[in-house]
Backbone as CSV, one residue per row, in Angstrom:
resi,resn,N_x,N_y,N_z,CA_x,CA_y,CA_z,C_x,C_y,C_z
1,MET,78.179,115.943,105.584,79.540,116.183,106.076,80.467,116.461,104.910
2,ARG,81.177,117.569,104.946,82.081,117.922,103.859,83.300,117.014,103.891
3,LEU,83.709,116.532,102.723,84.899,115.685,102.639,86.123,116.575,102.727
4,ARG,86.725,116.613,103.908,87.814,117.551,104.127,89.126,117.077,103.532
5,THR,89.327,115.785,103.471,90.589,115.270,102.939,90.328,114.006,102.153
6,LEU,91.342,113.608,101.389,91.255,112.330,100.681,91.237,111.158,101.633
7,PHE,91.715,111.378,102.857,91.911,110.270,103.769,90.637,109.839,104.448
8,ALA,89.567,110.607,104.367,88.319,110.221,105.022,87.852,108.873,104.507
9,SER,87.935,108.681,103.196,87.548,107.389,102.632,88.683,106.381,102.732
10,PHE,89.891,106.825,102.465,91.034,105.904,102.463,91.238,105.264,103.822
11,ALA,91.132,106.050,104.896,91.420,105.516,106.218,90.378,104.492,106.635
12,ILE,89.133,104.709,106.250,88.095,103.733,106.565,88.422,102.394,105.931
13,LEU,88.862,102.404,104.689,89.142,101.162,103.981,90.405,100.499,104.485
14,ILE,91.447,101.298,104.731,92.730,100.735,105.130,92.642,100.070,106.491
15,PHE,91.925,100.707,107.438,91.961,100.238,108.811,90.716,99.455,109.199
16,SER,90.083,98.786,108.223,88.838,98.086,108.512,88.940,96.624,108.090
17,THR,89.600,95.807,108.881,89.708,94.386,108.590,88.872,93.632,109.600
18,SER,88.054,92.730,109.109,87.122,92.009,109.972,87.761,90.735,110.493
19,VAL,87.723,90.529,111.814,88.263,89.328,112.431,87.167,88.690,113.271
20,ALA,86.917,87.420,113.032,85.837,86.737,113.747,86.322,86.223,115.097
21,PHE,85.387,86.011,115.998,85.607,85.375,117.287,86.656,86.118,118.130
22,ALA,86.663,87.454,118.035,87.654,88.232,118.786,87.080,88.678,120.121
23,ASP,87.986,89.036,121.010,87.610,89.583,122.301,86.857,90.900,122.098
24,THR,85.909,91.203,122.971,85.154,92.444,122.855,85.381,93.348,124.058
25,LYS,86.515,93.233,124.699,86.836,94.069,125.846,87.851,95.123,125.423
26,PHE,87.427,96.358,125.424,88.305,97.469,125.047,89.422,97.598,126.071
27,ASN,90.680,97.490,125.611,91.784,97.491,126.564,93.056,98.164,126.066
28,GLN,93.056,98.699,124.849,94.308,99.242,124.331,94.032,100.207,123.183
29,VAL,94.843,101.251,123.116,94.839,102.181,121.986,96.258,102.189,121.434
30,LYS,96.423,101.656,120.235,97.758,101.404,119.688,98.075,102.395,118.576
31,PRO,99.005,103.341,118.818,99.337,104.343,117.803,100.319,103.829,116.763
32,SER,100.237,104.399,115.564,101.186,104.110,114.496,101.064,105.201,113.445
33,GLU,101.949,105.154,112.453,101.908,106.141,111.370,101.636,105.437,110.046
34,PHE,100.726,106.007,109.270,100.557,105.597,107.877,101.350,106.583,107.037
35,ASP,102.480,106.131,106.501,103.391,107.029,105.790,104.071,106.268,104.660
36,PRO,103.292,105.852,103.636,103.863,105.011,102.577,104.966,105.689,101.781
37,GLY,104.953,107.027,101.728,105.997,107.749,101.005,107.219,108.069,101.838
38,LYS,107.234,107.599,103.106,108.362,107.843,104.023,108.685,109.335,104.096
39,THR,107.647,110.123,104.337,107.837,111.578,104.431,108.339,112.007,105.799
40,PHE,108.103,111.189,106.829,108.458,111.509,108.212,107.840,112.841,108.648
41,LEU,106.600,113.048,108.221,105.868,114.255,108.586,104.637,113.938,109.438
42,VAL,104.520,112.703,109.917,103.435,112.331,110.818,104.010,111.579,112.010
43,GLN,103.324,111.697,113.143,103.782,111.038,114.364,102.577,110.682,115.220
44,ALA,102.630,109.485,115.811,101.612,109.043,116.761,102.322,108.288,117.871
45,ALA,102.115,108.686,119.133,102.810,108.042,120.237,102.170,108.413,121.563
46,TRP,102.163,107.451,122.486,101.853,107.750,123.872,103.131,108.262,124.539
47,LEU,103.043,109.399,125.207,104.208,109.999,125.852,103.890,110.345,127.304
48,ASP,104.871,110.129,128.176,104.711,110.497,129.580,104.592,112.013,129.734
49,GLY,103.797,112.420,130.707,103.791,113.805,131.147,102.974,114.778,130.329
50,ILE,102.223,114.289,129.323,101.457,115.230,128.498,99.956,114.975,128.562
51,GLY,99.520,114.048,129.434,98.111,113.707,129.517,97.340,114.589,130.474
52,CYS,96.053,114.337,130.574,95.175,115.081,131.471,95.426,114.601,132.904
53,PRO,95.963,115.452,133.782,96.360,114.986,135.109,95.167,114.654,136.000
54,THR,95.212,113.464,136.578,94.211,113.010,137.540,94.932,112.619,138.816
55,ASP,94.814,113.447,139.850,95.511,113.212,141.117,97.011,113.047,140.885
56,ALA,97.560,113.894,140.012,98.994,113.834,139.714,99.806,114.476,140.842
57,THR,100.976,113.933,141.097,101.860,114.490,142.121,102.545,115.746,141.598
58,ILE,102.520,116.808,142.398,103.259,118.026,142.074,104.259,118.317,143.184
59,ALA,105.381,118.934,142.806,106.437,119.273,143.752,106.357,120.770,144.048
60,ILE,106.051,121.106,145.280,105.920,122.510,145.691,107.284,122.998,146.158
61,PRO,107.819,124.078,145.560,109.162,124.540,145.933,109.184,125.116,147.350
62,ASN,110.366,125.077,147.950,110.502,125.712,149.261,110.545,127.226,149.110
63,ALA,110.601,127.932,150.205,110.483,129.395,150.191,111.584,130.065,149.384
64,SER,112.770,129.463,149.350,113.896,130.064,148.627,114.030,129.530,147.203
65,PHE,113.118,128.656,146.808,113.152,128.042,145.477,114.489,127.351,145.189
66,THR,114.988,126.681,146.208,116.227,125.929,146.046,115.984,124.421,146.051
67,GLY,114.755,124.028,146.308,114.428,122.611,146.346,112.950,122.419,146.577
68,VAL,112.600,121.161,146.818,111.203,120.813,147.040,110.860,120.997,148.504
69,GLY,109.860,121.806,148.773,109.421,121.994,150.138,108.431,120.941,150.578
70,SER,107.521,120.603,149.691,106.527,119.575,149.985,105.932,119.080,148.674
71,LYS,105.093,118.088,148.785,104.437,117.561,147.596,102.922,117.674,147.759
72,GLY,102.259,117.815,146.630,100.808,117.902,146.628,100.254,117.138,145.448
73,SER,99.011,117.374,145.123,98.388,116.701,143.989,97.635,117.716,143.150
74,TYR,97.444,117.364,141.882,96.740,118.261,140.959,95.890,117.436,140.000
75,THR,94.665,117.903,139.779,93.745,117.287,138.837,93.115,118.372,137.989
76,ASP,93.163,118.209,136.672,92.446,119.138,135.817,90.950,118.858,135.948
77,PRO,90.131,119.908,136.070,88.687,119.685,136.246,88.045,118.865,135.136
78,ALA,88.615,118.867,133.935,88.025,118.110,132.831,88.092,116.614,133.069
79,CYS,89.087,116.156,133.836,89.220,114.724,134.087,89.110,114.407,135.567
80,ALA,88.445,115.280,136.327,88.187,115.027,137.743,87.127,113.946,137.891
81,SER,87.003,113.423,139.100,86.044,112.345,139.343,84.622,112.786,139.036
82,ALA,84.329,114.077,139.256,82.992,114.577,138.962,82.682,114.530,137.472
83,ALA,83.729,114.563,136.643,83.552,114.506,135.194,83.673,113.090,134.658
84,GLY,83.981,112.146,135.529,84.121,110.753,135.106,85.494,110.177,135.358
85,GLY,86.447,111.027,135.788,87.767,110.545,136.132,88.627,110.213,134.931
86,GLY,89.753,109.540,135.211,90.685,109.149,134.166,90.971,107.664,134.232
87,ASP,91.951,107.235,133.442,92.355,105.833,133.419,93.113,105.523,134.715
88,PRO,92.594,104.660,135.576,93.256,104.394,136.860,94.592,103.688,136.719
89,LYS,94.872,103.098,135.552,96.129,102.388,135.346,97.226,103.281,134.759
90,ASP,96.899,104.533,134.497,97.891,105.457,133.948,98.692,106.061,135.098
91,LYS,99.897,105.582,135.302,100.734,106.034,136.414,101.728,107.113,136.010
92,HIS,101.863,107.381,134.705,102.859,108.343,134.226,102.223,109.532,133.523
93,ASN,100.927,109.732,133.729,100.202,110.836,133.094,100.471,110.885,131.597
94,GLN,100.239,109.757,130.925,100.505,109.679,129.494,99.410,110.369,128.686
95,GLY,99.808,110.883,127.554,98.884,111.446,126.583,99.219,110.916,125.202
96,LEU,98.235,110.914,124.320,98.413,110.404,122.959,98.676,111.573,122.018
97,LEU,99.914,111.636,121.529,100.307,112.672,120.575,99.983,112.226,119.161
98,LEU,99.237,113.066,118.428,98.937,112.827,117.016,99.305,114.089,116.255
99,ALA,100.167,113.969,115.241,100.644,115.158,114.537,100.799,114.887,113.054
100,LYS,100.491,115.921,112.273,100.769,115.911,110.841,101.344,117.269,110.471
101,THR,102.578,117.274,110.026,103.279,118.498,109.682,103.161,118.762,108.185
102,GLY,102.946,120.040,107.834,102.878,120.398,106.429,101.481,120.288,105.855
103,PRO,101.378,119.931,104.550,100.088,119.970,103.854,99.186,118.791,104.190
104,THR,97.903,118.990,103.950,96.892,117.973,104.238,96.714,117.022,103.065
105,ILE,96.152,117.496,101.978,95.756,116.618,100.877,96.945,116.159,100.042
106,THR,97.915,117.030,99.838,99.015,116.662,98.943,100.056,115.772,99.605
107,ASN,99.931,115.502,100.897,100.800,114.524,101.551,99.950,113.352,102.015
108,PHE,100.150,112.212,101.366,99.366,111.004,101.613,99.918,110.304,102.845
109,ALA,99.522,110.801,104.017,100.049,110.287,105.270,99.093,110.669,106.395
110,ALA,99.133,109.886,107.478,98.255,110.162,108.607,98.829,109.538,109.871
111,ALA,98.580,110.189,111.008,98.823,109.598,112.321,97.559,108.870,112.731
112,ILE,97.704,107.651,113.228,96.523,106.845,113.541,96.690,106.176,114.904
113,ALA,95.571,105.727,115.453,95.581,104.951,116.687,94.430,103.957,116.612
114,GLU,94.758,102.697,116.700,93.754,101.635,116.591,93.262,101.234,117.972
115,LEU,91.954,101.179,118.143,91.355,100.745,119.394,91.224,99.228,119.370
116,LYS,91.795,98.581,120.383,91.844,97.128,120.433,90.791,96.580,121.391
117,GLY,90.270,95.401,121.044,89.307,94.736,121.903,87.894,95.257,121.760
118,VAL,87.565,95.853,120.615,86.233,96.450,120.440,85.331,95.646,119.507
119,LYS,85.846,94.660,118.838,85.032,93.905,117.876,83.864,93.206,118.570
120,GLY,82.698,93.296,117.959,81.502,92.713,118.529,80.744,93.644,119.456
121,THR,81.320,94.801,119.769,80.671,95.756,120.664,79.525,96.472,119.962
122,THR,78.467,96.756,120.706,77.418,97.660,120.252,77.663,99.004,120.920
123,LEU,77.930,100.030,120.135,78.373,101.312,120.682,77.218,102.136,121.237
124,THR,77.450,102.709,122.397,76.545,103.707,122.962,77.250,105.030,123.213
125,GLU,78.593,104.993,123.321,79.345,106.213,123.627,80.774,106.100,123.113
126,LEU,81.278,107.206,122.562,82.684,107.354,122.217,83.152,108.718,122.737
127,GLY,84.456,108.835,122.949,84.950,110.133,123.380,86.433,110.121,123.664
128,TYR,86.938,111.296,124.011,88.316,111.469,124.455,88.433,112.822,125.141
129,ASP,89.537,113.000,125.871,89.910,114.305,126.387,90.927,114.893,125.424
130,ILE,90.802,116.189,125.138,91.718,116.844,124.214,92.366,118.034,124.914
131,ARG,93.666,118.175,124.724,94.420,119.235,125.391,94.098,120.569,124.721
132,LYS,93.131,121.281,125.331,92.587,122.485,124.723,91.974,123.342,125.826
133,PRO,92.268,124.651,125.877,91.774,125.480,126.973,90.400,126.080,126.735
134,GLY,89.758,125.749,125.629,88.453,126.320,125.326,87.564,125.307,124.633
135,ALA,86.511,125.802,124.007,85.553,124.940,123.320,86.190,124.277,122.109
136,ALA,85.484,123.289,121.550,86.002,122.564,120.394,86.290,123.487,119.218
137,THR,85.543,124.569,119.108,85.724,125.505,117.996,86.728,126.614,118.311
138,ASP,87.343,126.581,119.475,88.347,127.571,119.865,89.631,127.323,119.075
139,SER,90.276,128.380,118.632,91.500,128.230,117.837,92.722,127.901,118.681
140,ARG,92.607,127.976,120.003,93.750,127.705,120.870,93.890,126.208,121.152
141,GLY,95.113,125.806,121.427,95.359,124.435,121.837,95.340,123.454,120.679
142,SER,95.069,122.197,120.991,95.097,121.125,119.999,94.151,121.416,118.839
143,HIS,94.530,120.912,117.668,93.637,120.995,116.514,92.391,120.162,116.790
144,CYS,91.233,120.739,116.523,89.958,120.054,116.719,89.061,120.434,115.559
145,GLY,89.290,119.797,114.405,88.572,120.132,113.194,87.386,119.230,112.954
146,ALA,86.697,119.485,111.870,85.555,118.647,111.499,86.004,117.256,111.077
147,GLY,87.272,117.132,110.643,87.753,115.849,110.158,88.854,115.211,110.959
148,ALA,89.465,115.929,111.893,90.557,115.345,112.664,90.733,116.104,113.985
149,PRO,91.049,115.351,115.052,91.067,113.882,115.104,89.647,113.330,115.040
150,ARG,89.463,112.243,114.318,88.133,111.667,114.155,88.162,110.170,114.438
151,PHE,87.014,109.669,114.845,86.808,108.229,114.940,86.324,107.723,113.586
152,ASN,87.014,106.736,113.036,86.511,105.956,111.906,85.980,104.648,112.466
153,VAL,84.697,104.421,112.309,84.046,103.258,112.900,83.463,102.394,111.791
154,GLU,83.885,101.150,111.730,83.261,100.186,110.833,82.416,99.243,111.661
155,THR,81.131,99.130,111.302,80.250,98.174,111.950,79.649,97.254,110.898
156,SER,78.838,96.328,111.340,78.164,95.426,110.414,77.157,96.155,109.538
157,ASP,76.839,97.403,109.893,75.878,98.190,109.113,76.523,99.239,108.210
158,GLY,77.861,99.398,108.286,78.502,100.376,107.405,79.652,101.097,108.076
159,PHE,80.069,102.204,107.466,81.199,103.008,107.920,80.697,104.348,108.439
160,PHE,81.178,104.745,109.623,80.741,105.980,110.253,81.969,106.805,110.646
161,ALA,81.879,108.123,110.462,82.955,109.037,110.844,82.418,110.037,111.857
162,ILE,83.201,110.271,112.922,82.829,111.218,113.967,84.020,112.133,114.204
163,GLY,83.935,113.374,113.724,85.019,114.325,113.840,85.017,115.050,115.166
164,CYS,86.106,115.781,115.424,86.264,116.446,116.714,85.180,117.499,116.947
165,ASN,84.797,118.231,115.885,83.703,119.193,116.069,82.562,118.993,115.080
166,SER,82.518,117.810,114.422,81.441,117.523,113.492,81.202,116.016,113.436
167,PRO,80.101,115.516,114.006,79.040,116.280,114.671,79.504,116.814,116.024
168,PRO,78.871,117.876,116.535,79.254,118.392,117.846,79.082,117.324,118.921
169,ALA,79.969,117.334,119.907,79.868,116.379,121.005,78.566,116.600,121.764
170,SER,77.998,115.510,122.266,76.778,115.620,123.058,77.067,116.062,124.490
171,MET,78.330,115.936,124.922,78.750,116.417,126.234,80.147,117.005,126.122
172,ALA,80.353,118.187,126.675,81.657,118.830,126.681,81.920,119.389,128.074
173,THR,83.001,118.909,128.704,83.377,119.371,130.038,84.674,120.145,129.935
174,LEU,84.614,121.435,130.205,85.786,122.303,130.081,86.551,122.350,131.389
175,GLY,87.858,122.071,131.299,88.712,122.162,132.463,89.607,123.385,132.394
176,THR,90.797,123.273,132.985,91.756,124.374,132.957,92.547,124.387,131.653
177,GLY,93.028,123.227,131.248,93.781,123.125,130.002,93.317,121.987,129.132
178,TRP,92.193,121.375,129.509,91.678,120.202,128.804,90.185,120.333,128.563
179,LEU,89.723,119.619,127.556,88.312,119.586,127.204,87.892,118.133,127.044
180,ARG,86.913,117.691,127.837,86.403,116.329,127.708,85.226,116.333,126.741
181,LEU,85.327,115.514,125.685,84.283,115.410,124.665,83.718,114.000,124.664
182,ARG,82.402,113.910,124.663,81.730,112.617,124.617,80.586,112.691,123.611
183,TRP,80.482,111.648,122.798,79.395,111.515,121.830,78.540,110.326,122.231
184,GLY,77.237,110.542,122.327,76.345,109.453,122.695,74.963,109.962,123.035
185,GLY,74.044,109.011,123.262,72.694,109.334,123.706,71.753,109.981,122.714
186,PRO,71.610,109.500,121.465,72.316,108.357,120.868,73.631,108.792,120.216
187,LEU,74.475,107.808,119.940,75.709,108.052,119.222,75.408,108.202,117.734
188,VAL,75.804,109.327,117.153,75.564,109.565,115.730,76.885,109.836,115.030
189,GLY,76.939,109.509,113.754,78.118,109.760,112.933,77.704,109.892,111.486
190,TYR,78.684,110.212,110.640,78.410,110.393,109.214,78.588,109.073,108.488
191,LEU,77.470,108.477,108.087,77.503,107.214,107.354,78.116,107.449,105.980
192,ASN,79.201,106.719,105.688,79.939,106.870,104.425,80.328,108.323,104.180
193,ASN,80.592,109.059,105.283,81.051,110.457,105.241,80.031,111.411,104.644
194,VAL,78.773,111.003,104.583,77.760,111.835,103.931,76.567,112.107,104.837
195,THR,75.898,111.070,105.310,74.622,111.190,105.996,74.792,111.056,107.501
196,LEU,74.341,112.069,108.236,74.407,112.012,109.692,73.282,111.123,110.213
197,THR,73.662,110.046,110.912,72.666,109.073,111.353,73.181,108.348,112.592
198,THR,72.308,107.637,113.260,72.688,106.868,114.440,73.635,105.734,114.050
199,VAL,74.688,105.553,114.829,75.632,104.457,114.603,74.982,103.159,115.062
200,THR,74.839,102.225,114.148,74.185,100.949,114.452,75.076,99.785,114.035
201,GLY,74.709,98.598,114.487,75.433,97.392,114.118,76.540,97.057,115.098
202,GLU,77.103,95.845,114.945,78.225,95.417,115.780,79.535,95.945,115.215
203,VAL,80.410,96.386,116.101,81.681,96.978,115.697,82.600,95.933,115.077
204,LYS,83.214,96.325,113.960,84.298,95.539,113.369,85.646,96.175,113.679
205,SER,85.728,97.513,113.623,86.978,98.198,113.948,86.685,99.643,114.288
206,ILE,87.548,100.212,115.131,87.506,101.644,115.445,88.934,102.167,115.391
207,THR,89.132,103.256,114.673,90.442,103.884,114.557,90.298,105.388,114.746
208,ILE,91.225,105.980,115.462,91.320,107.436,115.514,92.309,107.852,114.428
209,VAL,91.896,108.773,113.565,92.712,109.212,112.437,92.995,110.703,112.561
210,PHE,94.248,111.071,112.370,94.644,112.482,112.345,95.369,112.728,111.021
211,ASP,94.658,113.344,110.062,95.220,113.521,108.726,95.089,114.958,108.216
212,GLU,94.846,115.905,109.119,94.781,117.313,108.735,96.063,118.011,109.158
213,GLY,96.754,118.613,108.189,98.030,119.250,108.445,97.888,120.702,108.860
214,GLN,98.883,121.483,108.498,98.939,122.876,108.946,98.327,123.856,107.954
215,ASP,97.642,123.319,106.932,97.024,124.192,105.926,95.506,124.031,105.894
216,THR,94.910,123.543,106.995,93.473,123.273,107.007,92.677,124.565,106.842
217,SER,91.835,124.601,105.808,91.060,125.806,105.522,89.834,125.938,106.413
218,GLY,89.352,124.797,106.944,88.144,124.833,107.753,88.370,125.186,109.200
219,GLY,89.647,125.296,109.602,89.965,125.673,110.968,89.524,124.626,111.984
220,PRO,89.414,125.014,113.253,89.531,126.389,113.745,90.964,126.894,113.884
221,ASP,91.934,126.115,113.450,93.336,126.469,113.634,94.151,125.833,112.520
222,ASN,95.426,126.095,112.516,96.351,125.491,111.550,97.526,124.858,112.293
223,PHE,97.192,124.208,113.399,98.238,123.696,114.290,98.803,122.375,113.813
224,GLY,97.963,121.503,113.249,98.441,120.225,112.747,98.861,119.241,113.821
225,LEU,98.334,119.392,115.028,98.750,118.534,116.141,97.647,118.508,117.187
226,ALA,97.445,117.339,117.792,96.506,117.207,118.900,97.084,116.250,119.937
227,VAL,96.779,116.529,121.195,97.110,115.622,122.293,95.798,115.155,122.908
228,LEU,95.605,113.829,122.929,94.387,113.223,123.456,94.708,112.391,124.697
229,ASP,93.675,112.091,125.458,93.822,111.222,126.619,92.465,110.587,126.912
230,ASN,92.488,109.547,127.729,91.273,108.906,128.223,90.290,108.607,127.094
231,ILE,90.761,107.801,126.147,89.903,107.380,125.043,88.765,106.534,125.614
232,ASP,87.541,106.865,125.237,86.349,106.305,125.871,85.554,105.464,124.876
233,VAL,85.282,104.214,125.248,84.355,103.357,124.513,83.336,102.833,125.508
234,ASN,82.092,103.290,125.389,81.010,102.841,126.273,81.359,103.001,127.749
235,GLY,82.078,104.082,128.075,82.392,104.378,129.460,83.675,103.764,129.977
236,THR,84.330,102.903,129.200,85.635,102.362,129.568,86.715,103.267,129.011
237,LEU,87.664,103.668,129.866,88.693,104.622,129.471,90.054,103.944,129.357
238,VAL,90.783,104.293,128.293,92.188,103.909,128.141,92.981,105.199,127.986
239,GLY,93.942,105.406,128.888,94.715,106.639,128.881,96.201,106.414,128.971
240,ARG,96.674,105.306,128.396,98.100,104.996,128.449,98.438,104.047,127.320
241,GLY,99.724,103.928,127.029,100.175,103.019,125.989,100.252,101.593,126.479
242,GLY,100.494,100.671,125.545,100.588,99.269,125.895,99.229,98.714,126.260
243,ASN,99.229,97.602,126.963,97.998,96.942,127.374,97.519,97.553,128.673
244,ALA,96.360,98.197,128.648,95.843,98.868,129.836,95.518,97.892,130.955
245,GLY,95.437,96.615,130.647,95.131,95.633,131.679,96.369,95.044,132.330
246,GLY,97.573,95.415,131.811,98.794,94.830,132.322,99.555,95.784,133.208
247,ALA,100.713,95.343,133.672,101.557,96.171,134.524,102.702,96.707,133.693
248,GLY,102.766,98.022,133.577,103.830,98.633,132.794,103.463,98.758,131.344
249,ASP,104.264,99.520,130.603,104.009,99.756,129.199,104.689,98.713,128.341
250,ASN,104.092,98.442,127.203,104.659,97.474,126.270,105.235,98.204,125.081
251,GLY,106.537,98.277,124.993,107.154,98.861,123.818,107.426,100.345,123.965
252,GLU,108.321,100.826,123.153,108.713,102.219,123.165,107.556,103.097,122.709
253,ASN,107.292,104.159,123.480,106.261,105.138,123.147,104.884,104.516,122.955
254,GLY,104.627,103.424,123.652,103.303,102.820,123.572,103.009,102.163,122.249
255,LYS,104.055,101.796,121.485,103.848,101.162,120.187,104.322,99.716,120.190
256,GLY,104.240,99.088,121.369,104.784,97.751,121.486,103.847,96.664,121.025
257,ASP,104.136,95.459,121.479,103.386,94.288,121.042,101.956,94.344,121.536
258,ASP,101.106,93.625,120.848,99.709,93.460,121.250,99.638,92.386,122.330
259,HIS,99.015,92.716,123.446,98.755,91.701,124.460,97.303,91.860,124.889
260,GLY,96.526,90.866,124.657,95.142,90.901,125.090,94.257,91.737,124.209
261,GLY,94.708,92.107,123.014,93.904,92.921,122.116,93.100,92.071,121.172
262,ASP,92.753,92.681,119.980,91.941,91.955,119.010,92.736,90.852,118.331
């Protein structure tokens, strides 16, 4: 695996703290920004209305387009029940915005999202839905590079990286405006960012890292932004901010307090 940015190693070290006797129930994806230089060029947040719609309510205009004639529902095929569905607790069609504006390597900053409640898990599957109208290598839609957005996984056996298109997903379901990506059967990643091998050991931490800006030479685009939804750990999906097991969101833009996490 080519080292696309300085952050491939840095993010593994920064976001890998071992905590004993923690809950092992995946229940939250908590976004934040790593921006020690206060550049304000990275953003991570759960936002209403930008996620993969699953049985979402739509307002059908009346014949004169002066108001609502009736209401219906809409589901993108990528997150339909036949594809595995979405997070049933997501009532506001939330999506996870990850963005890095400007340069990649020369700006020491990243948008991140920490997966909570995963310690002690033995991984069989990881994945997410990405707002993209084509394949992972398509230049349209969200950035989907070899290095971002990527899973940084620390287990008892080492550090593993799984990029959006490297290694290629073992399952890809194309919808209308979304692409469902799943890695598993077996789950493989780049051990210490070098050797492609099966992910083994008990999980210590999992983080989604977005650290590729608008100057990425490896493509497939120079967008510097991705919208994700339905983060998947072993078939459990989280597609909203706050505690997925609770009622309502915790904190502004899904960056609130930890409840029931690690």
